[in-house]
C-alpha positions as CSV (number, residue, x, y, z in Angstrom):
1,M,-0.1,0.0,0.1
2,S,2.8,2.2,0.7
3,R,4.4,1.8,-2.4
4,F,1.7,2.6,-4.6
5,L,1.3,5.7,-2.5
6,A,4.6,6.5,-3.3
7,V,4.3,6.1,-6.8
8,F,0.9,8.1,-6.9
9,L,2.4,11.0,-5.3
10,L,5.5,10.6,-8.0
11,W,3.0,10.6,-10.6
12,V,1.2,13.7,-9.4
13,G,4.6,15.5,-8.4
14,L,5.4,14.9,-12.1
15,V,2.3,16.2,-13.7
16,G,2.4,19.4,-11.1
17,A,5.9,20.0,-12.5
18,S,5.0,19.5,-16.3
19,C,1.8,22.0,-15.6
20,A,3.3,24.6,-13.4
21,Q,3.9,27.9,-14.9
22,P,7.7,28.6,-15.5
23,A,9.2,31.4,-13.8
24,A,10.4,32.7,-17.1
25,A,7.0,32.9,-18.9
26,A,4.7,36.3,-19.0
27,H,1.6,35.9,-18.9
28,L,0.2,39.2,-20.6
29,T,-3.9,40.2,-19.6
30,F,-4.1,43.8,-21.0
31,A,-3.8,45.5,-24.2
32,E,-4.7,48.9,-25.7
33,V,-7.2,48.8,-28.6
34,L,-7.0,51.7,-31.2
35,T,-9.9,51.2,-34.5
36,T,-9.1,53.3,-37.6
37,R,-11.1,53.5,-40.6
38,E,-10.0,52.7,-44.3
39,A,-11.5,52.4,-47.3
40,E,-10.6,49.1,-47.9
41,V,-9.2,46.0,-46.6
42,T,-5.5,46.2,-47.3
43,P,-2.5,43.7,-46.3
44,P,-0.3,44.8,-43.7
45,P,2.9,47.1,-44.1
46,Q,6.3,45.7,-43.1
47,R,7.0,48.3,-40.5
48,V,4.8,49.8,-38.1
49,D,5.5,52.6,-35.5
50,S,2.2,52.6,-33.0
51,R,3.1,56.1,-31.6
52,A,2.4,57.1,-35.4
53,L,-0.8,56.0,-35.3
54,A,-3.6,58.5,-35.3
55,G,-6.5,57.9,-32.8
56,E,-7.1,57.5,-28.9
57,W,-5.5,54.6,-27.2
58,R,-8.1,52.7,-25.1
59,T,-7.0,49.7,-22.5
60,V,-9.0,46.7,-22.2
61,P,-8.4,43.2,-20.1
62,L,-7.4,40.5,-22.1
63,P,-9.5,37.9,-23.6
64,F,-11.1,40.9,-25.1
65,A,-13.8,40.7,-27.5
66,Q,-15.9,43.1,-29.4
67,P,-19.5,43.3,-29.0
68,H,-21.4,41.7,-32.0
69,D,-24.9,42.3,-33.7
70,V,-25.4,39.2,-35.5
71,L,-28.5,40.9,-37.5
72,G,-27.0,44.5,-37.9
73,Q,-23.8,42.6,-39.3
74,A,-26.1,40.8,-41.6
75,A,-27.6,44.3,-42.8
76,D,-24.7,46.0,-43.4
77,A,-23.2,43.2,-45.5
78,L,-25.8,43.9,-48.0
79,S,-25.2,47.5,-48.2
80,T,-22.3,48.4,-50.4
81,G,-20.0,51.2,-49.8
82,A,-19.7,50.2,-46.0
83,G,-15.8,50.0,-45.8
84,A,-13.4,48.5,-43.8
85,M,-11.6,49.2,-40.4
86,V,-8.1,48.2,-38.9
87,T,-8.3,47.3,-34.8
88,W,-4.6,47.7,-33.6
89,Y,-4.0,45.9,-30.1
90,R,-0.7,47.0,-28.4
91,V,0.7,45.2,-25.5
92,R,3.5,46.2,-23.3
93,V,6.2,43.7,-23.1
94,P,7.8,43.2,-19.4
95,A,11.6,43.0,-19.3
96,Q,12.8,39.8,-20.1
97,P,16.2,37.9,-18.7
98,E,19.1,38.1,-21.5
99,G,19.7,34.8,-23.4
100,S,20.0,33.1,-26.4
101,T,17.1,31.3,-26.3
102,P,14.4,32.6,-29.1
103,L,11.5,34.2,-27.2
104,M,8.1,32.7,-28.4
105,L,4.6,34.1,-28.3
106,Y,1.7,32.0,-28.0
107,V,-1.8,33.5,-28.5
108,A,-4.7,30.8,-28.0
109,R,-7.0,32.9,-30.5
110,M,-6.6,35.9,-32.8
111,K,-9.8,36.9,-34.9
112,A,-10.6,38.7,-37.4
113,Y,-12.5,38.5,-41.0
114,G,-9.5,40.1,-42.6
115,P,-5.6,40.0,-42.7
116,I,-3.8,39.5,-39.3
117,A,-0.2,40.6,-38.8
118,V,2.3,40.7,-35.6
119,Y,4.9,43.4,-35.2
120,A,7.4,42.8,-32.4
121,D,8.9,46.6,-31.5
122,G,7.4,47.5,-34.9
123,R,8.9,44.6,-37.1
124,L,6.6,42.3,-38.7
125,V,7.2,38.8,-37.6
126,S,4.0,37.1,-38.7
127,Q,1.3,37.2,-40.8
128,R,-1.9,35.0,-41.8
129,Q,-5.0,35.2,-44.0
130,L,-3.8,37.5,-46.4
131,E,-6.1,36.3,-49.1
132,D,-9.4,34.4,-47.6
133,V,-10.2,34.0,-43.9
134,P,-10.7,30.4,-42.4
135,W,-13.4,28.9,-40.9
136,Y,-11.2,28.0,-37.4
137,W,-8.9,30.1,-36.0
138,A,-6.0,28.4,-34.7
139,P,-3.6,29.4,-32.4
140,L,-0.7,31.5,-32.8
141,W,2.6,30.0,-32.1
142,V,5.4,32.5,-33.5
143,A,9.2,33.5,-32.6
144,L,9.3,37.3,-32.0
145,D,13.3,37.3,-32.3
146,N,14.5,34.9,-35.1
147,G,16.2,32.9,-32.5
148,V,19.3,35.5,-31.5
149,R,18.5,39.3,-29.7
150,E,20.2,41.6,-28.1
151,A,17.5,42.5,-26.2
152,A,13.9,41.6,-25.6
153,P,11.1,43.3,-27.4
154,K,9.1,46.0,-25.9
155,E,6.1,46.0,-27.4
156,V,3.9,43.2,-29.4
157,L,1.7,45.4,-32.0
158,V,-1.6,43.0,-33.4
159,R,-2.8,44.3,-36.6
160,M,-6.4,43.2,-37.8
161,A,-7.8,44.6,-41.1
162,H,-11.6,43.9,-41.3
163,P,-15.0,44.9,-42.9
164,A,-16.2,47.7,-41.1
165,H,-19.8,45.5,-40.1
166,T,-17.7,42.5,-38.5
167,R,-15.8,42.4,-35.1
168,T,-12.6,41.0,-34.0
169,A,-11.4,39.3,-30.7
170,L,-7.9,38.7,-28.9
171,A,-6.9,36.2,-26.4
172,S,-4.2,36.6,-23.4
173,L,-0.9,36.4,-24.7
174,W,1.9,34.3,-23.1
175,L,5.6,35.0,-24.0
176,G,9.0,32.8,-22.8
177,P,11.2,30.4,-24.3
178,A,9.9,27.5,-26.3
179,D,10.4,24.7,-23.5
180,T,8.3,26.8,-20.8
181,I,5.0,27.9,-22.6
182,A,4.9,25.4,-25.9
183,W,3.0,22.4,-24.2
184,R,0.2,25.1,-24.0
185,Y,0.0,25.5,-27.9
186,L,0.9,21.8,-28.2
187,G,-1.7,20.7,-25.9
188,R,-4.5,23.2,-27.4
189,Q,-3.5,21.9,-30.8
190,W,-3.7,18.3,-30.1
191,L,-7.0,18.5,-27.9
192,Q,-8.7,20.8,-30.5
193,R,-7.7,19.6,-33.5
194,D,-5.7,16.4,-33.7
195,V,-8.0,14.5,-31.3
196,P,-11.1,15.5,-33.3
197,A,-9.6,15.0,-36.8
198,M,-8.7,11.2,-35.3
199,A,-12.5,11.0,-33.9
200,G,-14.1,11.9,-37.0
201,G,-11.8,9.4,-39.2
202,A,-13.0,7.0,-36.8
203,F,-16.6,7.7,-37.0
204,L,-16.3,8.2,-40.6
205,A,-14.9,4.4,-41.0
206,V,-17.7,2.9,-38.8
207,G,-20.2,4.9,-41.0
208,L,-18.7,3.4,-44.2
209,F,-18.8,-0.1,-42.8
210,S,-22.6,0.6,-42.1
211,W,-22.9,1.8,-45.5
212,G,-21.0,-1.7,-46.7
213,V,-23.2,-3.7,-44.5
214,W,-26.5,-2.0,-45.9
215,L,-25.0,-2.7,-49.7
216,R,-24.5,-6.3,-49.1
217,G,-27.5,-6.9,-47.4
218,G,-29.9,-4.2,-48.8
219,R,-32.9,-4.8,-46.4
220,D,-32.6,-2.6,-43.5
221,V,-32.3,1.2,-44.0
222,V,-30.9,2.1,-40.5
223,F,-27.3,0.8,-42.0
224,L,-27.9,3.1,-44.9
225,L,-28.8,6.2,-42.6
226,F,-26.2,5.5,-40.3
227,G,-23.5,5.9,-43.1
228,I,-25.1,9.2,-44.1
229,L,-25.1,10.5,-40.7
230,S,-21.3,9.5,-40.4
231,I,-20.7,11.2,-43.6
232,A,-22.4,14.3,-43.0
233,S,-20.7,14.5,-39.1
234,F,-17.3,14.2,-40.9
235,I,-18.0,16.8,-43.7
236,R,-19.3,19.4,-40.9
237,G,-16.3,18.9,-38.8
238,L,-13.6,19.3,-42.1
239,H,-13.3,23.0,-40.9
240,Y,-12.1,22.6,-37.6
241,Y,-8.9,20.3,-38.9
242,V,-8.6,21.8,-42.7
243,E,-7.6,24.9,-43.5
244,L,-10.5,26.1,-45.4
245,P,-11.0,29.7,-46.6
246,V,-14.4,31.5,-46.0
247,R,-15.5,32.1,-49.9
248,D,-18.7,30.5,-51.8
249,D,-16.7,27.4,-52.9
250,V,-18.1,24.0,-52.9
251,L,-16.3,23.2,-49.3
252,G,-17.9,25.9,-47.9
253,W,-21.3,25.1,-48.8
254,L,-21.0,21.5,-48.1
255,T,-20.1,22.3,-44.4
256,V,-23.0,24.5,-44.0
257,N,-25.7,22.1,-45.3
258,A,-23.7,19.1,-43.7
259,L,-25.2,20.3,-40.3
260,F,-28.8,20.0,-41.7
261,W,-28.5,16.7,-43.5
262,L,-27.1,15.6,-40.0
263,I,-30.4,16.4,-38.3
264,G,-32.0,14.7,-41.1
265,A,-30.4,11.4,-40.5
266,V,-30.7,11.4,-37.3
267,H,-34.9,12.1,-37.3
268,H,-34.8,9.4,-39.7
269,V,-33.1,7.1,-37.8
270,Q,-35.4,7.5,-35.1
271,M,-38.4,6.9,-36.9
272,R,-37.0,3.7,-38.5
273,L,-35.9,2.5,-34.5
274,H,-39.7,3.2,-33.7
275,D,-41.0,1.8,-37.0
276,V,-43.0,5.2,-37.0
277,R,-44.0,8.1,-39.2
278,M,-43.7,11.8,-38.4
279,P,-45.3,13.3,-41.8
280,R,-45.6,16.9,-40.4
281,L,-41.9,17.3,-38.8
282,S,-40.8,15.5,-41.3
283,A,-42.2,17.7,-44.1
284,V,-40.6,21.0,-42.3
285,L,-37.3,19.5,-41.8
286,H,-37.1,18.6,-45.5
287,T,-38.3,22.1,-46.5
288,I,-35.8,23.7,-44.0
289,I,-32.5,21.4,-46.0
290,A,-34.2,22.1,-49.2
291,A,-34.4,25.8,-48.8
292,V,-30.5,25.9,-47.4
293,F,-29.2,23.7,-49.7
294,I,-30.7,25.9,-52.3
295,V,-30.2,29.4,-51.2
296,T,-26.3,28.6,-50.1
297,L,-25.3,27.5,-53.5
298,P,-22.2,28.8,-55.0
299,V,-23.5,29.9,-58.1
300,I,-26.1,31.9,-55.7
301,R,-23.7,35.0,-55.3
302,H,-26.4,37.8,-54.1
303,L,-26.1,36.0,-50.4
304,P,-22.3,35.5,-49.8
305,N,-21.8,32.4,-48.1
306,T,-19.7,34.0,-45.5
307,P,-19.6,34.4,-41.7
308,D,-21.9,37.4,-42.1
309,F,-24.9,35.0,-42.7
310,S,-24.0,31.7,-41.5
311,P,-25.1,33.2,-37.9
312,L,-28.7,33.4,-39.1
313,V,-28.3,29.8,-40.7
314,Y,-27.3,28.1,-37.8
315,V,-29.7,30.1,-35.6
316,L,-32.4,27.8,-37.6
317,A,-30.3,24.8,-36.9
318,M,-30.5,25.4,-33.1
319,V,-34.2,25.7,-33.6
320,T,-34.6,22.8,-35.4
321,S,-32.6,20.0,-33.3
322,P,-34.4,20.3,-30.4
323,M,-37.5,19.6,-32.3
324,V,-36.0,16.5,-33.7
325,A,-34.7,16.0,-30.0
326,I,-37.9,16.2,-28.3
327,A,-39.7,14.2,-31.1
328,G,-37.1,11.8,-30.1
329,F,-37.9,11.6,-26.5
330,R,-41.3,11.3,-27.0
331,L,-40.9,8.2,-29.0
332,S,-38.5,6.7,-26.7
333,W,-39.9,7.4,-23.4
334,R,-39.8,4.3,-21.1
335,R,-39.5,2.1,-24.6
336,S,-36.2,2.4,-26.0
337,T,-32.9,3.1,-23.9
338,D,-31.2,3.3,-27.9
339,G,-33.9,5.9,-28.8
340,M,-33.1,8.1,-25.3
341,L,-29.3,7.9,-26.3
342,V,-30.2,9.1,-29.6
343,A,-32.3,12.1,-28.6
344,S,-29.4,12.5,-26.1
345,T,-26.9,13.3,-28.6
346,V,-28.9,15.8,-30.5
347,I,-29.6,17.9,-27.3
348,I,-25.8,17.7,-26.8
349,G,-25.2,18.2,-30.4
350,T,-27.3,21.6,-30.1
351,A,-25.7,22.7,-27.0
352,F,-22.2,22.5,-28.4
353,G,-23.4,24.1,-31.6
354,F,-25.0,27.0,-29.7
355,N,-21.3,26.9,-27.7
356,D,-19.1,27.4,-30.9
357,W,-21.9,30.1,-32.3
358,A,-21.5,32.0,-29.1
359,I,-17.8,32.1,-29.5
360,Q,-17.7,32.9,-33.4
361,N,-20.3,35.9,-32.1
362,N,-18.2,37.0,-29.6
363,L,-20.9,36.3,-26.9
364,L,-18.4,34.1,-25.6
365,G,-14.3,35.1,-25.2
366,P,-11.8,34.2,-27.5
367,E,-10.3,31.9,-25.0
368,A,-13.3,29.7,-24.7
369,W,-13.0,26.0,-26.1
370,Y,-14.9,25.2,-29.5
371,L,-16.6,22.0,-28.3
372,G,-18.1,21.5,-32.1
373,P,-14.9,19.2,-32.8
374,Y,-16.0,16.6,-30.2
375,A,-19.3,15.8,-31.7
376,N,-17.3,13.4,-33.9
377,L,-15.8,11.9,-30.4
378,F,-19.3,11.8,-28.8
379,N,-21.3,10.3,-31.7
380,F,-18.2,8.1,-32.1
381,T,-18.4,6.3,-28.7
382,L,-22.2,6.5,-28.4
383,F,-22.9,4.5,-31.4
384,S,-20.0,2.3,-30.6
385,A,-21.7,1.8,-27.0
386,I,-25.1,1.0,-28.9
387,T,-23.5,-1.2,-31.2
388,F,-21.5,-3.2,-28.4
389,R,-24.6,-3.3,-26.5
390,H,-26.4,-4.6,-29.1
391,Y,-23.5,-7.2,-30.2
392,M,-23.4,-8.1,-26.4
393,T,-27.3,-8.9,-26.6
394,A,-27.1,-10.5,-29.7
395,V,-23.7,-12.9,-27.9
396,R,-26.0,-13.7,-25.0
397,G,-29.0,-14.3,-27.1
398,V,-27.1,-16.8,-29.4
399,K,-25.6,-18.4,-26.2
400,A,-29.3,-19.1,-24.4
401,A,-30.4,-20.4,-28.0
402,N,-27.7,-22.4,-28.2
403,V,-28.6,-24.0,-24.9
404,V,-32.3,-24.0,-25.4
405,L,-31.3,-26.0,-29.2
406,G,-29.1,-28.2,-26.9
407,E,-31.8,-29.3,-24.6
408,R,-34.3,-29.4,-27.5
409,L,-31.5,-31.7,-29.2
410,A,-30.9,-33.8,-26.0
411,A,-35.1,-34.3,-25.7
412,K,-35.2,-34.9,-29.6
413,E,-32.3,-37.7,-29.1
414,L,-34.1,-39.6,-26.7
415,E,-37.3,-39.3,-28.5
416,L,-35.7,-41.0,-31.4
417,R,-33.9,-43.4,-29.1
418,D,-37.5,-44.5,-27.5
419,S,-38.8,-44.2,-31.2
420,Y,-35.9,-46.3,-32.7
421,E,-36.1,-49.1,-30.2
422,R,-39.8,-49.3,-30.4
423,L,-39.2,-49.4,-34.5
424,R,-36.7,-52.1,-33.7
425,E,-39.3,-54.2,-31.6
426,V,-42.0,-53.7,-34.0
427,E,-39.6,-54.5,-37.1
428,R,-38.5,-57.6,-35.1
429,L,-42.1,-58.6,-34.4
430,R,-42.9,-58.0,-38.0
431,T,-40.2,-60.5,-39.0
432,L,-41.0,-63.0,-36.9
433,S,-44.7,-62.6,-37.8
434,E,-43.4,-63.0,-41.6
435,E,-41.5,-66.0,-41.0
436,R,-44.3,-67.5,-39.0
437,Q,-46.4,-66.7,-42.1
438,R,-44.0,-68.1,-44.5
439,L,-43.4,-71.3,-42.7
440,M,-46.8,-72.2,-42.4
441,Q,-47.8,-71.4,-46.3
442,D,-44.5,-73.4,-47.3
443,M,-45.6,-76.4,-44.7
444,H,-48.8,-75.7,-46.2
445,D,-48.3,-75.6,-49.7
446,G,-45.5,-78.5,-49.2
447,L,-45.9,-80.6,-46.5
448,G,-49.6,-80.3,-45.7
449,S,-50.1,-81.3,-49.4
450,S,-47.9,-84.3,-49.2
451,L,-49.7,-85.7,-46.0
452,H,-53.3,-84.5,-47.4
453,S,-52.4,-86.7,-50.2
454,A,-51.1,-89.6,-48.1
455,L,-54.6,-89.5,-46.3
456,R,-56.8,-89.5,-49.0
457,A,-54.9,-92.6,-50.3
458,V,-55.1,-94.4,-47.0
459,E,-59.0,-93.6,-47.1
460,R,-59.4,-95.1,-50.1
461,G,-57.4,-98.0,-49.4
462,K,-55.0,-97.4,-52.4
463,A,-51.8,-97.2,-50.6
464,D,-49.5,-100.2,-50.6
465,G,-46.4,-100.3,-48.4
466,A,-44.1,-98.9,-51.0
467,A,-46.7,-95.9,-52.2
468,M,-47.0,-95.2,-48.3
469,G,-43.3,-94.8,-48.5
470,D,-42.9,-92.5,-51.2
471,I,-45.3,-90.6,-49.9
472,L,-43.5,-90.3,-46.0
473,R,-40.1,-90.0,-47.9
474,G,-41.4,-86.9,-50.1
475,C,-43.2,-85.3,-46.9
476,I,-39.6,-85.9,-44.7
477,D,-38.1,-83.9,-47.9
478,D,-40.4,-81.2,-48.0
479,L,-39.5,-80.7,-44.0
480,R,-36.1,-80.9,-44.5
481,L,-36.1,-78.4,-47.8
482,T,-38.1,-76.1,-45.2
483,I,-35.7,-76.3,-42.3
484,D,-32.5,-76.1,-44.6
485,A,-33.7,-72.7,-46.2
486,M,-34.2,-71.3,-42.5
487,D,-30.6,-71.7,-42.2
488,P,-28.7,-68.2,-42.4
489,A,-25.5,-70.0,-43.8
490,H,-27.5,-71.3,-46.7
491,T,-27.7,-68.3,-48.5
492,D,-24.5,-69.1,-50.0
493,L,-25.7,-70.9,-53.7
494,T,-22.8,-73.5,-53.3
495,L,-23.5,-74.6,-50.2
496,L,-27.4,-74.4,-50.7
497,L,-27.1,-77.0,-53.8
498,A,-24.5,-78.9,-51.7
499,T,-27.3,-79.4,-48.7
500,L,-30.0,-80.2,-51.9
501,R,-27.3,-82.9,-52.9
502,H,-27.3,-84.4,-49.7
503,R,-30.7,-84.3,-48.9
504,L,-31.8,-85.9,-52.3
505,G,-28.8,-87.9,-53.5
506,M,-30.0,-91.4,-50.9
507,R,-33.4,-91.0,-52.5
508,L,-31.9,-90.8,-56.4
509,A,-29.9,-93.5,-55.9
510,Q,-32.1,-95.7,-54.0
511,A,-34.2,-95.0,-56.9
512,G,-31.5,-96.7,-59.4
513,I,-31.1,-93.1,-60.9
514,D,-27.2,-92.0,-61.6
515,F,-26.8,-88.7,-60.0
516,V,-24.1,-86.5,-61.6
517,W,-23.1,-83.6,-60.0
518,Q,-20.9,-81.0,-61.7
519,V,-21.1,-77.7,-59.8
520,G,-17.7,-75.9,-59.4
521,D,-17.2,-72.3,-57.9
522,V,-20.3,-69.9,-58.5
523,P,-20.0,-66.2,-58.1
524,A,-21.6,-64.9,-54.7
525,L,-25.3,-63.7,-54.8
526,P,-25.4,-61.0,-51.9
527,W,-29.4,-61.0,-52.5
528,L,-29.9,-64.2,-51.3
529,D,-31.9,-64.4,-48.2
530,P,-33.8,-67.3,-47.0
531,G,-37.3,-66.4,-48.1
532,R,-35.6,-66.6,-51.8
533,S,-33.2,-69.3,-51.1
534,L,-36.3,-71.3,-50.3
535,H,-38.0,-70.4,-53.8
536,V,-34.8,-71.7,-55.6
537,L,-34.8,-74.7,-53.7
538,R,-38.5,-75.2,-54.8
539,I,-37.7,-74.7,-58.2
540,L,-34.7,-76.9,-58.1
541,Q,-37.0,-80.0,-55.9
542,E,-39.9,-79.7,-58.5
543,A,-37.4,-80.2,-61.7
544,L,-35.7,-83.3,-59.9
545,A,-39.5,-84.3,-59.2
546,N,-40.3,-84.2,-62.5
547,S,-37.2,-86.0,-63.7
548,L,-37.9,-88.8,-60.9
549,K,-41.1,-89.2,-61.5
550,H,-42.9,-88.5,-64.9
551,S,-39.7,-89.2,-67.3
552,N,-38.6,-92.5,-66.5
553,A,-34.9,-91.4,-66.2
554,D,-31.7,-93.3,-65.0
555,R,-29.5,-90.6,-65.4
556,I,-30.0,-86.6,-63.8
557,E,-27.2,-84.3,-64.4
558,L,-26.9,-81.1,-62.1
559,S,-24.0,-78.4,-63.2
560,A,-24.1,-74.8,-62.2
561,G,-21.6,-72.1,-63.1
562,A,-21.2,-67.9,-64.3
563,S,-23.2,-67.2,-67.4
564,D,-24.3,-63.9,-68.8
565,G,-23.5,-62.0,-66.0
566,G,-25.1,-64.3,-63.6
567,V,-24.9,-67.8,-62.3
568,C,-26.6,-70.5,-64.5
569,I,-28.2,-73.8,-63.0
570,R,-29.1,-76.8,-65.1
571,I,-31.1,-80.1,-64.4
572,Q,-30.6,-82.5,-67.4
573,D,-32.1,-86.2,-67.6
574,N,-32.0,-88.8,-70.1
575,G,-35.8,-89.8,-69.9
576,R,-39.1,-89.6,-72.3
577,G,-39.3,-85.7,-73.2
578,F,-42.8,-83.7,-72.9
579,D,-44.2,-81.0,-74.7
580,V,-43.6,-77.6,-72.7
581,E,-46.4,-75.7,-74.4
582,Q,-48.9,-78.4,-73.8
583,A,-47.8,-78.9,-70.2
584,L,-48.3,-75.0,-69.6
585,G,-51.7,-75.0,-71.0
586,A,-52.6,-78.4,-69.8
587,G,-53.3,-77.0,-66.3
588,G,-49.9,-78.0,-65.2
589,R,-49.5,-76.5,-61.8
590,G,-45.8,-77.5,-61.2
591,L,-44.4,-75.6,-64.2
592,R,-46.5,-72.7,-63.4
593,N,-45.8,-72.9,-59.9
594,Q,-41.9,-73.0,-60.8
595,R,-42.0,-69.7,-63.1
596,R,-43.8,-67.7,-60.4
597,R,-41.1,-68.4,-58.0
598,A,-38.7,-67.3,-60.7
599,D,-40.1,-64.3,-61.5
600,H,-40.4,-63.7,-57.6
601,V,-36.7,-63.8,-57.1
602,G,-35.7,-62.1,-60.5
603,A,-34.6,-65.3,-62.8
604,R,-35.3,-66.2,-65.7
605,L,-36.6,-70.0,-66.1
606,S,-36.7,-72.0,-68.9
607,W,-37.5,-75.9,-70.3
608,H,-35.9,-77.9,-73.0
609,A,-37.7,-81.5,-74.0
610,D,-37.3,-83.7,-76.8
611,A,-36.7,-87.5,-77.2
612,A,-33.3,-87.3,-75.9
613,G,-34.7,-86.2,-72.6
614,A,-35.6,-82.7,-70.6
615,C,-33.6,-80.1,-69.2
616,T,-34.4,-77.3,-66.8
617,R,-32.3,-74.1,-67.2
618,L,-32.6,-71.6,-64.1
619,W,-30.5,-68.5,-64.3
620,L,-30.0,-65.8,-61.4
621,P,-28.5,-62.2,-61.5
622,L,-25.4,-61.1,-59.5
623,T,-27.2,-58.2,-58.2
624,E,-30.2,-57.6,-56.3
625,P,-33.3,-58.1,-58.7
626,A,-36.5,-55.5,-58.6
627,P,-38.8,-56.5,-56.4
628,S,-41.7,-58.8,-57.2
629,T,-45.1,-59.5,-56.1
630,A,-45.7,-62.4,-58.1
631,M,-46.3,-64.7,-55.0
632,T,-45.0,-65.6,-51.6
633,P,-43.2,-68.5,-50.5
């Protein structure tokens, strides 16, 4: 704590030492004033003897401002032959110590609508405004003795030539070495000229960025209005840090009109913020803006754009801006913090403008500070704060929305998980039901049909021991075929055919049939599931049954291999052939059932029979065939 206090006291001491008035500096707070009349404004002479000037000198305190009459000044400016005046300010310099250090003169403001000259002991040391008058009178900083002197000057004389209807003003004078009073000049220049310039540039950059957002988006007019507002504010502040002469040129016209554009832009921003219209106030503002726009045009010479008339124009601005502020307060009261801030900005800007107007018209002294340059700084800070607050509100809204979305997502995931579990259970039950239905239908069509035939044969007394054995063996074959098709491993075609050989091989051998097996490596069929496997087995079983029961063959050959982008299975016997067309058209259900099963699995089935035997050919595709509703297993 003690260390912090020591550092703080050291800092206070350094600041106090830097701001303390040096002993060598002289602050001159009294001057003598003399006014002379001339035919016209003339440039300053190189040398002047104040004792030779005609007239009576009177002593005035510094800073000093001649009384100003705004209406009289404007009326006198329209008359011809008003002439010119020269106001002289004479200041006695106290004795200064001898030395080689240059003696500098600092004056916060020297105001006149004409040439200004500074003399040291009658010798011209500085002059300004020889051609035109600037809008803003910058501080004066000049060396009185060119760096080397034998003796300090005893008198400083200031000459201000100006039209007869205008007034002058002079701040107090500071004399001393540069290292003792330079901080006053540099500080005023930095605070009243450099800082506003930087603030104006920053505000303009933000406005151009807003304009770019509007150009890309093209929807929210507030961005366009904000860009117009920043540009108008920047143009309005140009005369504070640009050496802009007072004359009827475009820059002067822009500077005057930018103030009214600024007021109009703020009014439209307020209406957009609250989504309301104020037609009467808008009509008044638009009329004033248009009138000032036309009257101050550089091409209209009968009303010159000079400080003689600008005070009257600024009075109009100081009347219209409170109207906009009051309307903004009415719209924003207890409803919009941003609207209240914008309306407060208008009030503060009006107060700043009145302060500068009072300085311009000598209602305030020449050492008063222009507050207009800080309008851009204030606007930039205010709108940056509003933008930052909106940004933080948006960030908090996004975070809150993310939390809500996360909770909703978790709830949806839980619902989807439950739904998926229910769907999976439903699918399992559906699969079991379909499998039961398939087994029931297959057992009904195969095993049930065989048992029904056996029952009828027994009831009629036509079944002897051999026939009954054949019937029972057929029933067993049907049951085994159904069980084999249920095995997931039998989706491999080679294994499926091998199982068929194993099941029927013994029966064919007992029947005295030579069963030839010519099955090599065949391509895999990924689409072959248990249901389709049963269709394939039924087709092959029916083909073998036909060869066994109806053709009286003693040799059956089964071959399989790749063919035409698929797998071809052939069953060839050497029995007596049959007429395929006649068999299909005579009500034979066996061949038609085979064809329906082949259509269901997307296969191609064909028969060929002649005197040498019968051949059944089944072609299966490699890829999954299109779904068919021909029949259910």
